MARFI-11639 format. One line per 4 residues: their letters; for each residue x, y, z of C-alpha. Coordinates in pm, whole numbers, m for minus. Example, Ala and Ser with C-alpha at 12.3 -4.5 7.8 and 13.67 -1.06 7.14 Angstrom:
<recs>
as) 1230 m450 780 | 1367 m106 714
</recs>
This chain:
<recs>
msag) 10681 7457 6883 | 10987 7261 6766 | 11342 7372 6836 | 11476 7633 6595
qpvv) 11137 7792 6517 | 11077 8164 6593 | 10856 8204 6898 | 10878 8582 6913
eatg) 10978 8828 6643 | 11034 9202 6644 | 11006 9356 6298 | 11090 9717 6220
vskr) 11045 9819 6584 | 11107 10187 6657 | 11057 10391 6974 | 11119 10754 7058
fgst) 11114 10921 7401 | 11096 11296 7345 | 11399 11390 7139 | 11572 11056 7204
qall) 11542 10786 6939 | 11569 10478 7162 | 11510 10219 6886 | 11514 10254 6508
gvdt) 11390 9977 6280 | 11501 9688 6500 | 11458 9336 6360 | 11531 9032 6575
alla) 11386 8690 6648 | 11401 8448 6937 | 11398 8076 6858 | 11258 7786 7055
ghcl) 11531 7587 7232 | 11780 7867 7177 | 11966 8122 7390 | 12023 8458 7224
glvg) 12256 8716 7378 | 12162 9084 7367 | 12450 9325 7425 | 12521 9693 7376
rnga) 12642 9998 7559 | 12426 10167 7820 | 12170 10371 7631 | 12192 10149 7323
gkst) 11823 10055 7354 | 11838 9716 7527 | 11598 9807 7809 | 11353 9964 7565
lvsi) 11354 9653 7347 | 11299 9431 7651 | 11008 9652 7761 | 10846 9626 7420
lsgl) 10895 9249 7399 | 10749 9219 7752 | 10437 9419 7671 | 10527 9701 7910
vaad) 10571 9967 7640 | 10415 10006 7294 | 10638 10053 6992 | 10586 10366 6781
agev) 10636 10161 6465 | 10688 9799 6372 | 10532 9494 6534 | 10589 9206 6775
rfdg) 10458 8862 6684 | 10433 8541 6888 | 10440 8215 6691 | 10359 8418 6383
epap) 10053 8585 6534 | 10026 8953 6636 | 10106 9028 7000 | 9812 9078 7240
plgd) 9684 9428 7317 | 9914 9612 7555 | 9661 9610 7839 | 9605 9233 7831
vgaw) 9860 9153 8101 | 9752 8791 8139 | 9798 8718 7769 | 10148 8867 7770
rsri) 10250 8684 8089 | 10138 8350 7944 | 10369 8404 7647 | 10676 8578 7782
stvf) 10833 8650 8122 | 11117 8878 8226 | 11348 8821 8523 | 11500 9158 8601
qhsm) 11835 9234 8765 | 11648 9354 9074 | 11407 9101 9217 | 11035 9161 9161
vvpq) 10912 8908 9418 | 10692 9029 9706 | 10908 8977 10019 | 10612 8932 10257
ltva) 10457 8649 10052 | 10568 8286 10049 | 10745 8113 9763 | 10420 7945 9655
enif) 10223 8271 9675 | 10479 8453 9461 | 10494 8177 9203 | 10115 8182 9161
lgdr) 10078 8558 9209 | 9777 8676 9009 | 9676 8325 8908 | 9616 8120 9222
pghr) 9446 7781 9176 | 9096 7752 9320 | 8725 7769 9248 | 8482 8063 9269
givd) 8736 8291 9432 | 8842 8041 9699 | 9213 7964 9683 | 9309 7596 9692
wram) 9617 7638 9911 | 9697 7267 9917 | 9693 7245 9538 | 9906 7560 9511
raqt) 10174 7421 9740 | 10165 7082 9567 | 10206 7241 9222 | 10487 7458 9354
rqvl) 10672 7153 9488 | 10627 6979 9155 | 10774 7258 8942 | 11057 7314 9190
rewd) 11137 6943 9186 | 11121 6920 8805 | 11380 7193 8770 | 11590 7090 9069
fnvd) 11508 7412 9257 | 11578 7349 9624 | 11343 7606 9782 | 11073 7552 10047
pgve) 10729 7659 9906 | 10616 7785 10248 | 10909 8018 10320 | 10861 8395 10294
cgtl) 11060 8533 10002 | 11205 8810 10216 | 11425 8547 10386 | 11565 8406 10060
tveq) 11902 8474 9901 | 11927 8667 9575 | 11978 8341 9387 | 11672 8181 9546
rqiv) 11451 8482 9466 | 11567 8454 9109 | 11466 8087 9110 | 11119 8182 9235
eiag) 11074 8425 8947 | 11184 8167 8689 | 10959 7903 8848 | 10665 8145 8833
alvr) 10722 8188 8461 | 10730 7811 8408 | 10407 7758 8605 | 10227 8005 8377
gtri) 10337 7799 8080 | 10578 8063 7953 | 10809 7931 7683 | 10998 8259 7638
llld) 11223 8391 7914 | 11407 8723 7915 | 11695 8732 8166 | 11812 9090 8230
epta) 12159 9100 8392 | 12077 8783 8591 | 12426 8736 8736 | 12475 9092 8864
aler) 12425 8995 9230 | 12542 8631 9214 | 12876 8492 9322 | 13063 8242 9106
dgvr) 12888 7924 9226 | 12551 8094 9181 | 12643 8188 8824 | 12744 7829 8751
rlfe) 12413 7697 8885 | 12218 7956 8688 | 12392 7851 8368 | 12307 7487 8437
rvra) 11940 7584 8475 | 11943 7796 8161 | 12090 7508 7962 | 11820 7278 8100
lvag) 11548 7526 8004 | 11688 7562 7652 | 11714 7184 7617 | 11345 7169 7715
gvav) 11250 7400 7428 | 11235 7733 7614 | 11359 8038 7422 | 11592 8256 7631
lyis) 11703 8612 7568 | 12012 8677 7781 | 12107 9041 7846 | 12448 9101 8002
hhle) 12746 9334 8011 | 12969 9037 8095 | 13075 8931 7748 | 13243 8613 7870
evfe) 12900 8497 7991 | 12748 8562 7650 | 13012 8346 7486 | 12958 8071 7742
icqd) 12578 8046 7742 | 12448 8193 7414 | 12437 8032 7071 | 12394 8365 6894
vvvl) 12431 8731 6982 | 12267 9052 6863 | 12436 9387 6918 | 12248 9716 6958
rdge) 12423 10047 6907 | 12240 10380 6923 | 11906 10204 6892 | 11991 9999 6585
vvlt) 12097 9638 6528 | 12456 9652 6404 | 12544 9284 6428 | 12372 8946 6452
aptp) 12597 8641 6446 | 12666 8299 6600 | 12887 8352 6905 | 13146 8088 6799
tlte) 13227 8300 6491 | 13320 8608 6697 | 13602 8713 6925 | 13546 8932 7229
dqlv) 13735 9217 7058 | 13502 9196 6757 | 13199 9206 6984 | 13336 9508 7171
samv) 13411 9685 6842 | 13053 9632 6729 | 12920 9768 7059 | 13129 10084 7076
gdie) 13197 10171 6712 | 13509 10382 6672 | 13562 10445 7045 | 13896 10319 7174
tpvt) 13832 10060 7443 | 13956 9790 7671 | 14203 9877 7930 | 14349 10194 7777
aara) 14235 10504 7964 | 14192 10364 8314 | 14508 10157 8303 | 14717 10444 8163
aasa) 14588 10683 8429 | 14657 10426 8698 | 15013 10360 8580 | 15098 10728 8539
sryk) 14980 10817 8888 | 15138 10514 9052 | 15493 10611 8956 | 15445 10984 9025
rkal) 15306 10932 9374 | 15521 11001 9678 | 15591 10735 9936 | 15273 10643 10121
teel) 15335 10720 10485 | 15036 10919 10613 | 14751 10704 10738 | 14422 10858 10624
lvas) 14177 10581 10725 | 14233 10325 10999 | 13955 10072 11064 | 14039 9838 11352
diva) 13876 9509 11452 | 13534 9592 11306 | 13255 9358 11412 | 12923 9413 11235
kstr) 12619 9195 11170 | 12467 9206 10823 | 12270 8990 10582 | 12514 9116 10318
gsll) 12794 8940 10505 | 12898 8998 10866 | 13235 9130 10979 | 13421 8935 11248
gasl) 13710 9164 11338 | 13813 9313 11004 | 14089 9575 10994 | 14239 9784 10716
tvha) 14443 10099 10660 | 14428 10336 10364 | 14710 10587 10324 | 14674 10936 10181
gerv) 14678 10916 9802 | 14652 10536 9798 | 14411 10321 9599 | 14311 10007 9786
gltg) 14100 9728 9642 | 13872 9518 9859 | 13728 9190 9732 | 13577 8858 9840
llga) 13279 8632 9789 | 12925 8765 9822 | 12894 8688 10194 | 13250 8780 10291
gvat) 13153 9124 10421 | 13314 9336 10148 | 13012 9563 10095 | 12945 9570 10471
lgrv) 13292 9706 10546 | 13252 9977 10283 | 12912 10076 10424 | 13043 10080 10781
ivga) 13320 10323 10681 | 13077 10568 10516 | 12836 10547 10810 | 12562 10367 10620
heyq) 12576 10060 10848 | 12614 10031 11225 | 12887 9818 11382 | 12896 9651 11721
sgsi) 13263 9691 11813 | 13592 9818 11680 | 13693 10170 11581 | 13738 10393 11277
rfdg) 13971 10691 11258 | 13973 10922 10958 | 14227 11197 10902 | 14346 11151 11261
kplp) 14002 11183 11424 | 13743 10929 11541 | 13461 10882 11288 | 13113 10850 11445
agrp) 12940 10520 11376 | 12627 10514 11163 | 12653 10879 11060 | 12667 10925 10679
daal) 12645 11302 10728 | 12956 11299 10948 | 13145 11088 10695 | 13052 11329 10413
aagi) 13149 11631 10623 | 13483 11469 10707 | 13561 11430 10337 | 13442 11080 10239
gyip) 13264 11042 9906 | 13038 10740 9862 | 12945 10541 9552 | 12687 10290 9683
edrw) 12631 9932 9574 | 12259 9990 9512 | 12230 10305 9303 | 11849 10278 9289
legf) 11819 10285 9667 | 12106 10514 9768 | 12263 10658 9455 | 12016 10915 9325
vgll) 11668 11064 9349 | 11501 10948 9031 | 11245 11226 8994 | 11509 11501 9024
gise) 11724 11620 8737 | 12081 11521 8658 | 12239 11845 8779 | 12037 11836 9103
nmtm) 12158 11483 9176 | 12519 11549 9081 | 12546 11854 9306 | 12354 11715 9604
siap) 12667 11672 9816 | 12787 12032 9753 | 12456 12220 9726 | 12522 12458 10022
hlag) 12852 12570 9866 | 12678 12665 9541 | 12423 12893 9707 | 12457 13267 9665
rlgf) 12480 13529 9938 | 12106 13502 10007 | 12120 13123 10035 | 11940 13059 9705
ltps) 12065 12783 9477 | 11998 12875 9116 | 11965 12621 8835 | 12248 12792 8649
rrta) 12488 12731 8939 | 12391 12365 8953 | 12434 12327 8579 | 12773 12499 8580
aarp) 12897 12265 8853 | 12753 11951 8692 | 12857 12015 8332 | 13230 11927 8367
lake) 13148 11602 8545 | 12892 11505 8281 | 13149 11572 8010 | 13425 11379 8187
lslv) 13200 11073 8226 | 13050 11101 7875 | 12698 11114 8016 | 12430 11049 7753
srgl) 12114 11253 7817 | 11873 11506 7669 | 12018 11769 7898 | 12121 11820 8259
nqav) 11762 11889 8364 | 11643 11543 8252 | 11508 11327 8536 | 11756 11055 8631
dels) 11474 10796 8625 | 11464 10841 8247 | 11830 10750 8193 | 11972 10408 8113
ggnq) 12120 10210 8402 | 12477 10290 8306 | 12410 10664 8281 | 12234 10653 8617
qkvt) 12555 10505 8758 | 12756 10788 8602 | 12534 11036 8787 | 12600 10846 9111
vara) 12975 10854 9054 | 12963 11224 8965 | 12782 11302 9291 | 13064 11138 9488
lase) 13334 11321 9293 | 13162 11662 9310 | 13250 11717 9677 | 13623 11673 9603
pkli) 13657 11412 9880 | 13974 11304 10056 | 13859 10942 10030 | 13623 10782 9779
vait) 13454 10462 9894 | 13318 10289 9584 | 13120 9963 9613 | 13093 9773 9281
ptrg) 13090 10103 9084 | 13097 9936 8741 | 12815 9687 8800 | 12559 9704 8520
vdva) 12760 9929 8289 | 12900 9850 7947 | 13265 9790 7866 | 13340 10143 7741
skel) 13153 10315 8024 | 13336 10091 8270 | 13667 10223 8143 | 13543 10582 8169
llaa) 13433 10532 8530 | 13759 10365 8631 | 13960 10632 8449 | 13766 10904 8631
laet) 13838 10744 8968 | 14206 10694 8883 | 14246 11047 8748 | 14072 11201 9049
trat) 14316 11035 9287 | 14609 11140 9069 | 14502 11501 9030 | 14374 11569 9383
gasl) 14574 11327 9597 | 14252 11166 9716 | 14247 10804 9828 | 14023 10530 9692
llas) 13873 10224 9859 | 13733 10016 9574 | 13517 9724 9689 | 13436 9495 9398
defd) 13412 9136 9282 | 13507 9252 8930 | 13874 9160 8931 | 13956 9372 8625
dlqi) 13843 9682 8817 | 14100 9611 9086 | 14389 9656 8844 | 14386 10032 8908
cdrv) 14462 9967 9277 | 14802 9985 9449 | 14713 9684 9662 | 14417 9450 9705
ivlv) 14283 9315 10035 | 14085 8989 10031 | 13814 8919 10288 | 13708 8564 10375
rgqv) 13418 8508 10617 | 13431 8858 10757 | 13805 8877 10818 | 14112 8986 10621
ftef) 14257 8671 10467 | 14542 8805 10255 | 14674 9105 10066 | 14819 9150 9717
tepp) 15073 9430 9673 | 15223 9385 9326 | 14994 9482 9036 | 14895 9358 8785
ydne) 14699 9102 8981 | 14645 8748 8858 | 14275 8658 8839 | 14337 8292 8923
elis) 14525 8388 9238 | 14250 8630 9337 | 13986 8361 9286 | 14184 8115 9500
ateg) 14226 8374 9773 | 13855 8464 9783 | 13779 8095 9827 | 14020 8088 10121
lvav) 14241 7835 9944 | 14572 8015 9913 | 14732 8324 10060 | 14963 8421 9776
gre) 15077 8781 9810 | 15049 8797 10189 | 15303 9033 10334
</recs>
């Protein structure tokens, strides 16, 4: 197929889940040797469209065609995989298998059921070499970095002969150098004739890597255009419609509370000389203080230990030495229950693993941290009490659902994150520890989440420790601490914070802002 020719087309595609119209008459096409951006708010229908294009879900109406021919039957997994592959935000590799085994999973070379291991490793080396993927074919995937696991998934698609690649939030867990390398690989794939659909909430990435962009809103295509003809504001307007966006609510709430707050003298959290081992980034004697009513940002590169420090404070990760005092008392190590009882709310980095119970309803998840307080005199927790407690939080965060009894598994990623944030806020904590709370959410939802965190601290006097590599999120903070290689490198105390200075500090290059 020559460059510029449609390799996959969706025509009139519609899909309904119960009372929710996820997609309505969607038309789009992916061209050979082309990168198309797919953007939209959480719940706009992006995931549903990806599922239909991947052969995971059948459309209620409309059709999908490959090279002008009807798509294979839904159950013909091999036929779909030979045409199109999806690399999801969360890795789908099998950790216990080697790189070569994962790349050839389900289609190992051999004869009469006997695997030709030598041929498999040789073919793996060849495809890795062709695409400049520096990964050992014999290494177990459980030992790889996020970026390397992503490479394995892309290499597996190329081995199967796939010429259509769907990348779903591929940079969510990558640091800046990893993003740069990914973009180089995407450009090489596109130059080789591969069609790429790039799904991201980071609009600057869409402008950098995509030739065209399609915008979904409420299940419908509202804009398809070449990216050079659009501005970021125009793209945001298409995504959110008439909703007022960028920077307004969260920034206003942050500014209002900053100048009304009393002098910060009372130390609420004191973490001293924390040493902790972690594959997420070890800590080598990190210390920080959070005052009552203060919002503190915490940032650094992926392996700097930012998430580790947040998890240590909430008791989700053990530490080898150092101490933590909260509200004047020692905080037991590795005890999430003790942290919650002391008044620490937690918004985890991995919402799928720690943020919610997918099979339970929205109200059940939101009220999990306060369930005993909602029980009546006989100790019974009625659905009406849960719903009454959850409803204000759902309204404040503009949660999109069929109702508060809907299973959280059925929500979009951004609405799942809103449930996770609501659970942390429900207990009215003295300190909220939030680790990358806006990851995987759209621009308008991001503002809602940040505004909710800022307003909670203003209204209740609670403190916030916001750990994030999203520099725009840190603008609601009174000061920002930068970690480098597991230690505090510098601190910024005068918002608004300059992104270039933050980048330099995270790289350990400059200590502007150090007190």
